[in-house]
PDB file as gemmi writes it, atoms N, CA and C in Angstrom:
CRYST1    1.000    1.000    1.000  90.00  90.00  90.00 P 1                      
ATOM      1  N   MET A   1     -58.776  29.137   3.865  1.00  0.00           N  
ATOM      2  CA  MET A   1     -59.794  28.128   3.725  1.00  0.00           C  
ATOM      3  C   MET A   1     -60.489  28.303   2.385  1.00  0.00           C  
ATOM      4  N   ALA A   2     -60.611  27.249   1.627  1.00  0.00           N  
ATOM      5  CA  ALA A   2     -61.307  27.300   0.329  1.00  0.00           C  
ATOM      6  C   ALA A   2     -62.640  26.600   0.466  1.00  0.00           C  
ATOM      7  N   VAL A   3     -63.663  27.218  -0.066  1.00  0.00           N  
ATOM      8  CA  VAL A   3     -65.002  26.663  -0.012  1.00  0.00           C  
ATOM      9  C   VAL A   3     -65.511  26.548  -1.437  1.00  0.00           C  
ATOM     10  N   VAL A   4     -66.082  25.401  -1.776  1.00  0.00           N  
ATOM     11  CA  VAL A   4     -66.653  25.242  -3.106  1.00  0.00           C  
ATOM     12  C   VAL A   4     -68.098  25.647  -3.029  1.00  0.00           C  
ATOM     13  N   GLY A   5     -68.443  26.676  -3.789  1.00  0.00           N  
ATOM     14  CA  GLY A   5     -69.797  27.206  -3.793  1.00  0.00           C  
ATOM     15  C   GLY A   5     -70.642  26.523  -4.850  1.00  0.00           C  
ATOM     16  N   PRO A   6     -71.789  27.103  -5.144  1.00  0.00           N  
ATOM     17  CA  PRO A   6     -72.658  26.523  -6.156  1.00  0.00           C  
ATOM     18  C   PRO A   6     -72.003  26.556  -7.530  1.00  0.00           C  
ATOM     19  N   VAL A   7     -72.287  25.601  -8.336  1.00  0.00           N  
ATOM     20  CA  VAL A   7     -71.784  25.461  -9.702  1.00  0.00           C  
ATOM     21  C   VAL A   7     -70.269  25.414  -9.728  1.00  0.00           C  
ATOM     22  N   GLY A   8     -69.639  24.918  -8.668  1.00  0.00           N  
ATOM     23  CA  GLY A   8     -68.205  24.704  -8.657  1.00  0.00           C  
ATOM     24  C   GLY A   8     -67.358  25.953  -8.502  1.00  0.00           C  
ATOM     25  N   ALA A   9     -67.960  27.088  -8.147  1.00  0.00           N  
ATOM     26  CA  ALA A   9     -67.179  28.314  -7.941  1.00  0.00           C  
ATOM     27  C   ALA A   9     -66.393  28.177  -6.643  1.00  0.00           C  
ATOM     28  N   VAL A  10     -65.116  28.470  -6.706  1.00  0.00           N  
ATOM     29  CA  VAL A  10     -64.274  28.351  -5.523  1.00  0.00           C  
ATOM     30  C   VAL A  10     -64.135  29.730  -4.892  1.00  0.00           C  
ATOM     31  N   ILE A  11     -64.425  29.795  -3.612  1.00  0.00           N  
ATOM     32  CA  ILE A  11     -64.321  31.046  -2.874  1.00  0.00           C  
ATOM     33  C   ILE A  11     -63.170  30.883  -1.889  1.00  0.00           C  
ATOM     34  N   LEU A  12     -62.175  31.750  -1.999  1.00  0.00           N  
ATOM     35  CA  LEU A  12     -60.998  31.664  -1.148  1.00  0.00           C  
ATOM     36  C   LEU A  12     -61.072  32.691  -0.032  1.00  0.00           C  
ATOM     37  N   SER A  13     -60.551  32.316   1.108  1.00  0.00           N  
ATOM     38  CA  SER A  13     -60.462  33.275   2.204  1.00  0.00           C  
ATOM     39  C   SER A  13     -59.362  34.274   1.882  1.00  0.00           C  
ATOM     40  N   PRO A  14     -59.389  35.468   2.475  1.00  0.00           N  
ATOM     41  CA  PRO A  14     -58.408  36.501   2.137  1.00  0.00           C  
ATOM     42  C   PRO A  14     -56.954  36.070   2.307  1.00  0.00           C  
ATOM     43  N   GLU A  15     -56.660  35.223   3.288  1.00  0.00           N  
ATOM     44  CA  GLU A  15     -55.270  34.830   3.482  1.00  0.00           C  
ATOM     45  C   GLU A  15     -54.757  33.925   2.372  1.00  0.00           C  
ATOM     46  N   LEU A  16     -55.646  33.273   1.625  1.00  0.00           N  
ATOM     47  CA  LEU A  16     -55.224  32.428   0.513  1.00  0.00           C  
ATOM     48  C   LEU A  16     -55.220  33.172  -0.817  1.00  0.00           C  
ATOM     49  N   GLN A  17     -55.862  34.345  -0.872  1.00  0.00           N  
ATOM     50  CA  GLN A  17     -55.941  35.065  -2.130  1.00  0.00           C  
ATOM     51  C   GLN A  17     -54.616  35.696  -2.509  1.00  0.00           C  
ATOM     52  N   SER A  18     -53.755  35.970  -1.556  1.00  0.00           N  
ATOM     53  CA  SER A  18     -52.459  36.564  -1.862  1.00  0.00           C  
ATOM     54  C   SER A  18     -51.406  35.766  -1.112  1.00  0.00           C  
ATOM     55  N   HIS A  19     -50.418  35.255  -1.814  1.00  0.00           N  
ATOM     56  CA  HIS A  19     -49.353  34.531  -1.139  1.00  0.00           C  
ATOM     57  C   HIS A  19     -48.036  34.817  -1.824  1.00  0.00           C  
ATOM     58  N   ARG A  20     -46.956  34.597  -1.122  1.00  0.00           N  
ATOM     59  CA  ARG A  20     -45.630  34.911  -1.634  1.00  0.00           C  
ATOM     60  C   ARG A  20     -45.030  33.646  -2.242  1.00  0.00           C  
ATOM     61  N   THR A  21     -44.559  33.774  -3.485  1.00  0.00           N  
ATOM     62  CA  THR A  21     -43.939  32.662  -4.192  1.00  0.00           C  
ATOM     63  C   THR A  21     -42.623  33.138  -4.779  1.00  0.00           C  
ATOM     64  N   GLU A  22     -41.531  32.570  -4.342  1.00  0.00           N  
ATOM     65  CA  GLU A  22     -40.195  32.873  -4.865  1.00  0.00           C  
ATOM     66  C   GLU A  22     -39.927  34.371  -4.924  1.00  0.00           C  
ATOM     67  N   GLY A  23     -40.288  35.076  -3.882  1.00  0.00           N  
ATOM     68  CA  GLY A  23     -39.993  36.502  -3.820  1.00  0.00           C  
ATOM     69  C   GLY A  23     -40.995  37.381  -4.542  1.00  0.00           C  
ATOM     70  N   ARG A  24     -41.979  36.780  -5.220  1.00  0.00           N  
ATOM     71  CA  ARG A  24     -42.994  37.568  -5.921  1.00  0.00           C  
ATOM     72  C   ARG A  24     -44.328  37.396  -5.214  1.00  0.00           C  
ATOM     73  N   VAL A  25     -45.106  38.445  -5.174  1.00  0.00           N  
ATOM     74  CA  VAL A  25     -46.443  38.351  -4.590  1.00  0.00           C  
ATOM     75  C   VAL A  25     -47.426  38.106  -5.721  1.00  0.00           C  
ATOM     76  N   ILE A  26     -48.201  37.055  -5.589  1.00  0.00           N  
ATOM     77  CA  ILE A  26     -49.184  36.715  -6.603  1.00  0.00           C  
ATOM     78  C   ILE A  26     -50.564  36.989  -6.020  1.00  0.00           C  
ATOM     79  N   GLN A  27     -51.300  37.856  -6.665  1.00  0.00           N  
ATOM     80  CA  GLN A  27     -52.641  38.185  -6.210  1.00  0.00           C  
ATOM     81  C   GLN A  27     -53.631  37.209  -6.830  1.00  0.00           C  
ATOM     82  N   GLY A  28     -54.526  36.685  -6.049  1.00  0.00           N  
ATOM     83  CA  GLY A  28     -55.572  35.826  -6.573  1.00  0.00           C  
ATOM     84  C   GLY A  28     -56.704  36.693  -7.095  1.00  0.00           C  
ATOM     85  N   THR A  29     -57.094  36.481  -8.326  1.00  0.00           N  
ATOM     86  CA  THR A  29     -58.201  37.238  -8.875  1.00  0.00           C  
ATOM     87  C   THR A  29     -59.442  36.377  -8.765  1.00  0.00           C  
ATOM     88  N   LEU A  30     -60.411  36.888  -8.076  1.00  0.00           N  
ATOM     89  CA  LEU A  30     -61.629  36.125  -7.844  1.00  0.00           C  
ATOM     90  C   LEU A  30     -62.796  36.953  -8.330  1.00  0.00           C  
ATOM     91  N   SER A  31     -63.449  36.506  -9.364  1.00  0.00           N  
ATOM     92  CA  SER A  31     -64.637  37.165  -9.863  1.00  0.00           C  
ATOM     93  C   SER A  31     -65.820  36.335  -9.430  1.00  0.00           C  
ATOM     94  N   GLU A  32     -66.746  36.986  -8.790  1.00  0.00           N  
ATOM     95  CA  GLU A  32     -67.880  36.265  -8.224  1.00  0.00           C  
ATOM     96  C   GLU A  32     -69.151  36.992  -8.605  1.00  0.00           C  
ATOM     97  N   VAL A  33     -70.156  36.251  -8.982  1.00  0.00           N  
ATOM     98  CA  VAL A  33     -71.462  36.800  -9.288  1.00  0.00           C  
ATOM     99  C   VAL A  33     -72.476  36.033  -8.453  1.00  0.00           C  
ATOM    100  N   ILE A  34     -73.281  36.768  -7.722  1.00  0.00           N  
ATOM    101  CA  ILE A  34     -74.322  36.143  -6.912  1.00  0.00           C  
ATOM    102  C   ILE A  34     -75.623  36.234  -7.696  1.00  0.00           C  
ATOM    103  N   VAL A  35     -76.229  35.085  -7.959  1.00  0.00           N  
ATOM    104  CA  VAL A  35     -77.463  35.029  -8.730  1.00  0.00           C  
ATOM    105  C   VAL A  35     -78.617  35.389  -7.803  1.00  0.00           C  
ATOM    106  N   GLY A  36     -79.338  36.451  -8.174  1.00  0.00           N  
ATOM    107  CA  GLY A  36     -80.456  36.914  -7.355  1.00  0.00           C  
ATOM    108  C   GLY A  36     -81.707  36.081  -7.576  1.00  0.00           C  
ATOM    109  N   ASP A  37     -82.659  36.265  -6.686  1.00  0.00           N  
ATOM    110  CA  ASP A  37     -83.940  35.562  -6.824  1.00  0.00           C  
ATOM    111  C   ASP A  37     -84.652  36.066  -8.066  1.00  0.00           C  
ATOM    112  N   GLY A  38     -85.105  35.163  -8.889  1.00  0.00           N  
ATOM    113  CA  GLY A  38     -85.828  35.520 -10.094  1.00  0.00           C  
ATOM    114  C   GLY A  38     -84.922  35.937 -11.242  1.00  0.00           C  
ATOM    115  N   GLU A  39     -83.601  35.936 -11.042  1.00  0.00           N  
ATOM    116  CA  GLU A  39     -82.680  36.291 -12.113  1.00  0.00           C  
ATOM    117  C   GLU A  39     -82.373  35.044 -12.934  1.00  0.00           C  
ATOM    118  N   SER A  40     -82.388  35.194 -14.240  1.00  0.00           N  
ATOM    119  CA  SER A  40     -82.129  34.035 -15.091  1.00  0.00           C  
ATOM    120  C   SER A  40     -80.637  33.717 -15.105  1.00  0.00           C  
ATOM    121  N   PHE A  41     -80.337  32.482 -15.449  1.00  0.00           N  
ATOM    122  CA  PHE A  41     -78.948  32.051 -15.542  1.00  0.00           C  
ATOM    123  C   PHE A  41     -78.219  32.840 -16.619  1.00  0.00           C  
ATOM    124  N   GLU A  42     -78.901  33.110 -17.728  1.00  0.00           N  
ATOM    125  CA  GLU A  42     -78.285  33.847 -18.839  1.00  0.00           C  
ATOM    126  C   GLU A  42     -77.876  35.254 -18.408  1.00  0.00           C  
ATOM    127  N   ALA A  43     -78.723  35.916 -17.611  1.00  0.00           N  
ATOM    128  CA  ALA A  43     -78.405  37.266 -17.140  1.00  0.00           C  
ATOM    129  C   ALA A  43     -77.201  37.232 -16.201  1.00  0.00           C  
ATOM    130  N   ALA A  44     -77.160  36.232 -15.323  1.00  0.00           N  
ATOM    131  CA  ALA A  44     -76.021  36.102 -14.406  1.00  0.00           C  
ATOM    132  C   ALA A  44     -74.746  35.794 -15.172  1.00  0.00           C  
ATOM    133  N   LEU A  45     -74.866  34.969 -16.209  1.00  0.00           N  
ATOM    134  CA  LEU A  45     -73.701  34.639 -17.030  1.00  0.00           C  
ATOM    135  C   LEU A  45     -73.193  35.869 -17.777  1.00  0.00           C  
ATOM    136  N   ARG A  46     -74.102  36.712 -18.278  1.00  0.00           N  
ATOM    137  CA  ARG A  46     -73.697  37.955 -18.940  1.00  0.00           C  
ATOM    138  C   ARG A  46     -72.953  38.874 -17.964  1.00  0.00           C  
ATOM    139  N   ARG A  47     -73.464  38.990 -16.730  1.00  0.00           N  
ATOM    140  CA  ARG A  47     -72.794  39.818 -15.723  1.00  0.00           C  
ATOM    141  C   ARG A  47     -71.409  39.261 -15.410  1.00  0.00           C  
ATOM    142  N   PHE A  48     -71.307  37.928 -15.300  1.00  0.00           N  
ATOM    143  CA  PHE A  48     -70.025  37.294 -15.013  1.00  0.00           C  
ATOM    144  C   PHE A  48     -69.031  37.550 -16.136  1.00  0.00           C  
ATOM    145  N   ASN A  49     -69.476  37.379 -17.392  1.00  0.00           N  
ATOM    146  CA  ASN A  49     -68.592  37.617 -18.537  1.00  0.00           C  
ATOM    147  C   ASN A  49     -68.122  39.063 -18.570  1.00  0.00           C  
ATOM    148  N   LYS A  50     -69.000  39.997 -18.245  1.00  0.00           N  
ATOM    149  CA  LYS A  50     -68.630  41.408 -18.237  1.00  0.00           C  
ATOM    150  C   LYS A  50     -67.584  41.676 -17.167  1.00  0.00           C  
ATOM    151  N   LYS A  51     -67.754  41.064 -15.993  1.00  0.00           N  
ATOM    152  CA  LYS A  51     -66.795  41.228 -14.897  1.00  0.00           C  
ATOM    153  C   LYS A  51     -65.422  40.672 -15.279  1.00  0.00           C  
ATOM    154  N   ILE A  52     -65.412  39.492 -15.885  1.00  0.00           N  
ATOM    155  CA  ILE A  52     -64.169  38.857 -16.320  1.00  0.00           C  
ATOM    156  C   ILE A  52     -63.468  39.729 -17.357  1.00  0.00           C  
ATOM    157  N   GLN A  53     -64.259  40.276 -18.304  1.00  0.00           N  
ATOM    158  CA  GLN A  53     -63.701  41.129 -19.350  1.00  0.00           C  
ATOM    159  C   GLN A  53     -63.084  42.389 -18.747  1.00  0.00           C  
ATOM    160  N   GLN A  54     -63.775  43.023 -17.798  1.00  0.00           N  
ATOM    161  CA  GLN A  54     -63.276  44.251 -17.185  1.00  0.00           C  
ATOM    162  C   GLN A  54     -62.031  44.000 -16.357  1.00  0.00           C  
ATOM    163  N   ALA A  55     -61.950  42.838 -15.730  1.00  0.00           N  
ATOM    164  CA  ALA A  55     -60.787  42.513 -14.907  1.00  0.00           C  
ATOM    165  C   ALA A  55     -59.572  42.123 -15.764  1.00  0.00           C  
ATOM    166  N   GLY A  56     -59.815  41.791 -17.025  1.00  0.00           N  
ATOM    167  CA  GLY A  56     -58.718  41.425 -17.917  1.00  0.00           C  
ATOM    168  C   GLY A  56     -58.217  40.008 -17.715  1.00  0.00           C  
ATOM    169  N   ILE A  57     -59.029  39.178 -17.122  1.00  0.00           N  
ATOM    170  CA  ILE A  57     -58.609  37.808 -16.813  1.00  0.00           C  
ATOM    171  C   ILE A  57     -58.455  36.983 -18.090  1.00  0.00           C  
ATOM    172  N   LEU A  58     -59.391  37.124 -19.033  1.00  0.00           N  
ATOM    173  CA  LEU A  58     -59.299  36.352 -20.277  1.00  0.00           C  
ATOM    174  C   LEU A  58     -58.106  36.777 -21.113  1.00  0.00           C  
ATOM    175  N   ALA A  59     -57.859  38.072 -21.180  1.00  0.00           N  
ATOM    176  CA  ALA A  59     -56.706  38.560 -21.950  1.00  0.00           C  
ATOM    177  C   ALA A  59     -55.413  38.025 -21.350  1.00  0.00           C  
ATOM    178  N   GLU A  60     -55.333  38.013 -20.021  1.00  0.00           N  
ATOM    179  CA  GLU A  60     -54.141  37.499 -19.339  1.00  0.00           C  
ATOM    180  C   GLU A  60     -53.974  36.006 -19.593  1.00  0.00           C  
ATOM    181  N   ALA A  61     -55.077  35.271 -19.580  1.00  0.00           N  
ATOM    182  CA  ALA A  61     -55.005  33.826 -19.822  1.00  0.00           C  
ATOM    183  C   ALA A  61     -54.544  33.538 -21.244  1.00  0.00           C  
ATOM    184  N   ARG A  62     -55.052  34.320 -22.200  1.00  0.00           N  
ATOM    185  CA  ARG A  62     -54.619  34.121 -23.592  1.00  0.00           C  
ATOM    186  C   ARG A  62     -53.141  34.447 -23.751  1.00  0.00           C  
ATOM    187  N   ARG A  63     -52.696  35.512 -23.064  1.00  0.00           N  
ATOM    188  CA  ARG A  63     -51.296  35.906 -23.172  1.00  0.00           C  
ATOM    189  C   ARG A  63     -50.378  34.852 -22.569  1.00  0.00           C  
ATOM    190  N   ARG A  64     -50.824  34.182 -21.523  1.00  0.00           N  
ATOM    191  CA  ARG A  64     -50.003  33.181 -20.842  1.00  0.00           C  
ATOM    192  C   ARG A  64     -50.257  31.763 -21.338  1.00  0.00           C  
ATOM    193  N   GLU A  65     -51.061  31.611 -22.384  1.00  0.00           N  
ATOM    194  CA  GLU A  65     -51.403  30.272 -22.866  1.00  0.00           C  
ATOM    195  C   GLU A  65     -50.156  29.500 -23.295  1.00  0.00           C  
ATOM    196  N   PHE A  66     -49.213  30.192 -23.938  1.00  0.00           N  
ATOM    197  CA  PHE A  66     -47.984  29.568 -24.383  1.00  0.00           C  
ATOM    198  C   PHE A  66     -46.797  30.334 -23.813  1.00  0.00           C  
ATOM    199  N   TYR A  67     -45.700  29.647 -23.620  1.00  0.00           N  
ATOM    200  CA  TYR A  67     -44.486  30.291 -23.102  1.00  0.00           C  
ATOM    201  C   TYR A  67     -43.959  31.275 -24.132  1.00  0.00           C  
ATOM    202  N   GLU A  68     -43.586  32.457 -23.660  1.00  0.00           N  
ATOM    203  CA  GLU A  68     -43.009  33.463 -24.533  1.00  0.00           C  
ATOM    204  C   GLU A  68     -41.571  33.698 -24.085  1.00  0.00           C  
ATOM    205  N   ARG A  69     -40.634  33.467 -24.992  1.00  0.00           N  
ATOM    206  CA  ARG A  69     -39.231  33.659 -24.656  1.00  0.00           C  
ATOM    207  C   ARG A  69     -38.984  35.117 -24.278  1.00  0.00           C  
ATOM    208  N   PRO A  70     -38.025  35.364 -23.378  1.00  0.00           N  
ATOM    209  CA  PRO A  70     -37.745  36.745 -22.974  1.00  0.00           C  
ATOM    210  C   PRO A  70     -37.385  37.653 -24.154  1.00  0.00           C  
ATOM    211  N   ALA A  71     -36.658  37.136 -25.148  1.00  0.00           N  
ATOM    212  CA  ALA A  71     -36.308  37.943 -26.317  1.00  0.00           C  
ATOM    213  C   ALA A  71     -37.568  38.320 -27.100  1.00  0.00           C  
ATOM    214  N   ALA A  72     -38.491  37.379 -27.248  1.00  0.00           N  
ATOM    215  CA  ALA A  72     -39.740  37.661 -27.963  1.00  0.00           C  
ATOM    216  C   ALA A  72     -40.586  38.657 -27.178  1.00  0.00           C  
ATOM    217  N   ARG A  73     -40.566  38.546 -25.849  1.00  0.00           N  
ATOM    218  CA  ARG A  73     -41.306  39.486 -25.001  1.00  0.00           C  
ATOM    219  C   ARG A  73     -40.761  40.901 -25.169  1.00  0.00           C  
ATOM    220  N   ARG A  74     -39.428  41.025 -25.160  1.00  0.00           N  
ATOM    221  CA  ARG A  74     -38.815  42.342 -25.346  1.00  0.00           C  
ATOM    222  C   ARG A  74     -39.158  42.906 -26.724  1.00  0.00           C  
ATOM    223  N   LYS A  75     -39.118  42.043 -27.740  1.00  0.00           N  
ATOM    224  CA  LYS A  75     -39.417  42.468 -29.104  1.00  0.00           C  
ATOM    225  C   LYS A  75     -40.867  42.950 -29.211  1.00  0.00           C  
ATOM    226  N   ARG A  76     -41.799  42.229 -28.581  1.00  0.00           N  
ATOM    227  CA  ARG A  76     -43.210  42.606 -28.608  1.00  0.00           C  
ATOM    228  C   ARG A  76     -43.428  43.934 -27.896  1.00  0.00           C  
ATOM    229  N   LYS A  77     -42.776  44.100 -26.740  1.00  0.00           N  
ATOM    230  CA  LYS A  77     -42.928  45.339 -25.987  1.00  0.00           C  
ATOM    231  C   LYS A  77     -42.334  46.523 -26.741  1.00  0.00           C  
ATOM    232  N   GLU A  78     -41.202  46.300 -27.408  1.00  0.00           N  
ATOM    233  CA  GLU A  78     -40.570  47.367 -28.191  1.00  0.00           C  
ATOM    234  C   GLU A  78     -41.469  47.778 -29.359  1.00  0.00           C  
ATOM    235  N   ALA A  79     -42.079  46.791 -30.040  1.00  0.00           N  
ATOM    236  CA  ALA A  79     -42.980  47.098 -31.149  1.00  0.00           C  
ATOM    237  C   ALA A  79     -44.206  47.863 -30.641  1.00  0.00           C  
ATOM    238  N   LYS A  80     -44.719  47.483 -29.477  1.00  0.00           N  
ATOM    239  CA  LYS A  80     -45.855  48.179 -28.891  1.00  0.00           C  
ATOM    240  C   LYS A  80     -45.484  49.610 -28.531  1.00  0.00           C  
ATOM    241  N   ARG A  81     -44.271  49.795 -28.008  1.00  0.00           N  
ATOM    242  CA  ARG A  81     -43.800  51.131 -27.635  1.00  0.00           C  
ATOM    243  C   ARG A  81     -43.652  52.010 -28.881  1.00  0.00           C  
ATOM    244  N   ARG A  82     -43.135  51.442 -29.984  1.00  0.00           N  
ATOM    245  CA  ARG A  82     -42.963  52.204 -31.220  1.00  0.00           C  
ATOM    246  C   ARG A  82     -44.313  52.556 -31.853  1.00  0.00           C  
ATOM    247  N   LYS A  83     -45.299  51.659 -31.655  1.00  0.00           N  
ATOM    248  CA  LYS A  83     -46.619  51.869 -32.241  1.00  0.00           C  
ATOM    249  C   LYS A  83     -47.328  53.076 -31.620  1.00  0.00           C  
ATOM    250  N   ARG A  84     -47.068  53.346 -30.347  1.00  0.00           N  
ATOM    251  CA  ARG A  84     -47.716  54.465 -29.658  1.00  0.00           C  
ATOM    252  C   ARG A  84     -47.236  55.766 -30.119  1.00  0.00           C  
TER     253      ARG A  84                                                      
END                                                                             
């Protein structure tokens, strides 16, 4: 069951957060910040941004923004491995 919370935040029930697609399990990443009484919107937004950053959601979105050919993916991973 999906519920739309305040400011359009979607809250998914546990059975919808993880589902099987073509043999792969896809985990739903849900970052949620509850705004306390007397807390400013800016403070809640800072907490939300910090949570998103720690979860790596933005980095993942940037990485998946464009299709990466498998050969390019292998080349990138090999360069990263050599860099270490």
